[in-house]
C-alpha positions in Angstrom: 3.2 22.7 -0.2 2.1 18.9 -0.1 0.7 17.5 -3.6 -1.6 14.6 -3.6 -2.3 12.7 -6.8 -5.6 10.6 -7.1 -6.2 8.2 -9.7 -9.7 6.9 -10.1 -9.9 3.8 -12.4 -12.7 3.3 -14.9 -13.9 3.2 -18.4 -14.0 6.1 -20.7 -17.3 7.4 -22.5 -20.6 7.9 -21.8 -21.9 4.0 -22.3 -19.7 3.4 -18.9 -20.2 6.8 -17.2 -22.8 5.1 -14.5 -21.4 1.6 -14.0 -20.1 0.1 -11.1 -16.7 -0.4 -12.5 -16.5 3.2 -12.7 -16.7 4.3 -9.0 -13.2 5.6 -9.1 -14.3 8.0 -11.9 -17.7 8.8 -10.0 -16.0 9.4 -6.7 -13.3 11.9 -8.3 -15.9 13.8 -10.4 -17.6 14.5 -6.9 -14.6 15.6 -5.4 -13.8 18.1 -8.5 -17.2 19.2 -8.5 -16.8 20.3 -4.8 -13.8 22.5 -5.7 -15.6 23.8 -8.8 -12.9 22.3 -10.7 -13.1 20.8 -14.3 -11.6 17.9 -16.1 -9.5 18.7 -19.2 -7.9 16.0 -21.4 -4.1 15.7 -21.5 -2.6 13.6 -24.1 0.7 13.1 -22.5 -0.6 12.0 -19.3 -3.4 9.6 -21.1 -6.0 11.1 -18.7 -8.6 13.9 -17.8 -7.1 15.9 -15.3 -8.4 18.2 -12.6 -6.5 20.4 -10.2 -7.5 22.4 -7.0 -5.9 23.6 -3.6 -7.2 23.1 -0.3 -5.7 23.0 3.3 -2.3 23.8 1.8 -2.4 21.1 -0.5 -2.7 20.6 -4.0 -4.7 17.9 -5.3 -4.4 16.6 -8.7 -7.1 14.5 -10.0 -6.8 12.0 -12.9 -9.4 9.8 -14.7 -7.2 7.8 -17.1 -8.6 7.9 -20.9 -7.0 4.5 -21.4 -9.7 1.5 -20.8 -9.6 0.0 -17.5 -7.6 -3.0 -18.7 -4.6 -0.4 -19.6 -4.9 1.6 -16.5 -1.3 1.2 -15.9 -0.3 3.0 -18.9 -1.8 6.5 -17.7 -0.3 5.7 -14.3 2.9 5.3 -15.4 2.8 8.4 -17.7 1.4 10.4 -14.5 4.3 9.3 -12.4 7.2 9.8 -15.0 6.0 13.1 -15.7 5.7 14.6 -12.2 8.6 12.7 -11.1 6.6 11.4 -8.1 7.2 8.9 -5.5 4.5 6.1 -5.6 3.5 7.0 -1.8 2.2 10.2 -3.2 -0.4 8.5 -5.5 -3.7 6.8 -4.3 -5.7 4.7 -6.6 -9.6 4.7 -6.2 -11.4 1.5 -7.4 -14.2 -0.6 -7.1 -14.3 -4.4 -5.5 -17.0 -6.7 -6.0 -15.4 -8.9 -3.2 -16.4 -5.9 -0.6 -19.8 -5.6 0.4 -21.7 -2.5 -1.2 -20.9 0.4 1.3 -17.7 -1.1 2.5 -14.1 0.7 1.9 -10.7 -0.8 2.3 -7.6 1.4 2.5 -4.3 -0.9 1.8 -1.0 0.5 1.1 0.0 -2.4 -0.8 -1.5 -5.8 -2.3 -2.2 -8.2 -5.0 -4.8 -7.0 -7.8 -7.5 -9.3 -6.6 -8.6 -10.1 -10.1 -8.9 -6.4 -11.0 -7.7 -5.9 -14.5 -7.0 -2.0 -13.7 -4.8 -3.0 -10.6 -3.4 -5.6 -12.5 -2.1 -3.5 -15.1 -1.0 -1.0 -12.6 0.8 -3.6 -11.1 2.6 -4.7 -14.3 3.5 -1.3 -15.3 5.1 -0.1 -12.1 6.4 -3.7 -11.5 5.4 -3.2 -7.8 2.2 -4.1 -5.4 3.5 -1.1 -3.2 1.1 1.8 -3.9 -1.9 3.2 -1.8 -5.4 1.8 -3.0 -8.6 2.4 -1.8 -11.1 0.0 -2.6 -14.9 0.5 -2.8 -17.4 -2.2 -2.3 -19.9 -2.9 -4.9 -20.9 -6.5 -3.7 -20.8 -9.5 -5.5 -23.1 -10.7 -8.7 -26.1 -12.5 -7.8 -25.1 -15.9 -8.0 -26.7 -18.0 -10.7 -26.3 -21.7 -12.4 -22.9 -23.1 -12.6 -21.1 -22.1 -16.0 -22.5 -18.4 -16.2 -20.5 -16.8 -13.3 -18.0 -15.1 -15.4 -20.7 -13.4 -17.4 -22.6 -12.8 -14.6 -19.4 -11.2 -12.9 -18.9 -8.9 -16.4 -22.4 -7.9 -16.2 -22.5 -6.8 -12.6 -19.4 -4.8 -12.9 -20.4 -3.1 -16.2 -23.9 -2.7 -14.9 -25.6 0.5 -14.2 -25.4 1.5 -10.4 -29.0 1.8 -9.0 -30.8 4.5 -7.0 -30.8 2.2 -4.0 -27.0 1.5 -4.6 -26.5 5.1 -5.3 -27.7 6.2 -2.3 -25.4 4.0 -0.2 -22.6 5.0 -2.6 -23.1 8.8 -1.9 -22.4 8.2 1.7 -19.4 6.1 1.0 -18.0 8.9 -1.5 -18.6 11.8 1.3 -16.4 9.7 3.7 -13.9 9.1 1.2 -13.8 12.6 0.0 -13.5 13.9 4.0 -10.5 11.4 4.4 -8.7 12.6 1.2 -9.1 16.2 2.4 -7.3 15.2 5.9 -4.5 13.5 4.1 -2.3 16.4 5.1 -3.7 17.2 8.5 -4.2 14.1 9.9 -1.9 11.2 10.7 -2.5 8.3 8.2 -3.5 5.5 10.8 -6.3 7.8 11.5 -7.6 7.9 7.8 -6.8 4.2 7.4 -8.7 3.4 10.3 -11.8 5.8 9.4 -12.0 4.5 5.8 -11.8 0.9 7.0 -14.3 1.2 9.9 -17.0 3.0 7.7 -20.4 1.7 8.4 -23.1 2.7 5.8 -25.7 2.0 8.3 -24.6 4.1 11.1 -25.1 7.4 9.2 
């Protein structure tokens, strides 16, 4: 029986529940719902956790209860508690440098300025862990000097209905790929995600 650990990044609390920065949460909530599994808070893991079995695999889903900037604390707690190797974890995260509807699966890499990834890299002291980045597009550009504010308001802003219809297709593709983690070769899954085109569905 294989065990797969999926960690969605986001900020806890109603205020952020539909923000672009919470795409990791939203995707795993969709996956959990599909298998009628509920999230329960586990303090020792600093996360809300959900678990189900499919295709001879146990899937453990985590939504860190720390804020985004401290995501590494939850990931460290999960890795330590289950005594797992880092190739068993998959971090799902938003990416403002990718166009909306694009997906990138990487086995390692820098934080790309993402505070959640930065925190995980600092805590685990390695860049080598799987991450699935989901594009949210860059903020609309404005006059010089307000760019930083723009970025913050963009990532913490709510997903529009138009964006949601694109993201729903993205979630379906990522979920389908995650379900195949033990039945298909990794290259196949990486290619399936990285070649995803929202307009061909």
